[in-house]
C-alpha positions as CSV (number, residue, x, y, z in Angstrom):
1,M,-5.3,1.6,19.2
2,A,-2.1,-0.3,19.1
3,I,1.2,1.0,17.8
4,E,2.5,-1.2,14.9
5,T,5.7,-1.2,12.8
6,C,5.7,-0.6,9.1
7,E,7.1,-3.5,7.2
8,L,8.9,-1.3,4.6
9,T,10.3,1.7,6.5
10,G,10.4,0.3,10.0
11,T,8.7,3.4,11.5
12,Q,6.0,2.9,14.2
13,S,2.5,4.3,13.5
14,A,-0.9,3.9,14.9
15,K,-2.5,3.8,11.4
16,L,-1.1,1.4,8.9
17,V,-2.7,0.4,5.7
18,K,-2.4,-2.9,3.7
19,C,-0.9,-2.9,0.2
20,N,-3.3,-4.6,-2.1
21,Y,-0.6,-6.3,-4.1
22,C,2.0,-7.6,-1.6
23,S,-0.2,-7.7,1.5
24,K,2.3,-5.9,3.7
25,K,1.3,-3.4,6.4
26,I,2.7,-0.1,5.4
27,C,2.7,3.5,6.7
28,M,1.6,6.5,4.7
29,A,5.2,7.4,3.9
30,A,5.6,4.0,2.1
31,V,2.4,4.4,0.0
32,K,3.3,5.3,-3.5
33,S,-0.3,5.9,-4.7
34,Q,-3.9,5.3,-3.7
35,K,-7.2,5.6,-5.5
36,R,-10.8,5.1,-4.7
37,K,-12.7,2.4,-6.5
38,E,-16.1,0.7,-6.2
39,V,-14.6,-1.9,-3.9
40,G,-12.9,0.7,-1.6
41,I,-9.5,2.3,-1.6
42,R,-6.7,0.6,-3.4
43,Y,-3.1,1.1,-2.1
44,I,0.2,0.3,-3.8
45,C,3.5,0.5,-2.0
46,K,6.8,1.8,-3.4
47,T,8.3,-1.6,-3.9
48,C,5.2,-2.9,-5.8
49,W,5.3,0.2,-8.0
50,C,8.7,-0.9,-9.3
51,S,7.2,-4.2,-10.6
52,M,5.6,-3.5,-14.0
53,A,3.1,-6.3,-13.7
54,K,1.8,-5.0,-10.3
55,R,1.8,-1.4,-11.6
56,G,-0.2,-2.5,-14.6
57,A,-2.7,-4.3,-12.4
58,Y,-3.0,-1.2,-10.2
59,K,-3.7,1.1,-13.1
60,S,-6.2,-1.2,-14.7
61,A,-8.1,-2.0,-11.5
62,K,-11.8,-1.1,-11.5
């Protein structure tokens, strides 16, 4: 398992997730919220949470 760098915080982690709205690889400290849906787990980062359009898309995702 390779060590990768978070694109938001700059910390190095072995487990990064991908934000579903900006496609950045982020660590768990940069994840604002996550929820399980039929298609899998949806992640939204702290920067996408500030955008009202992306936040609305996250909250209405099925």
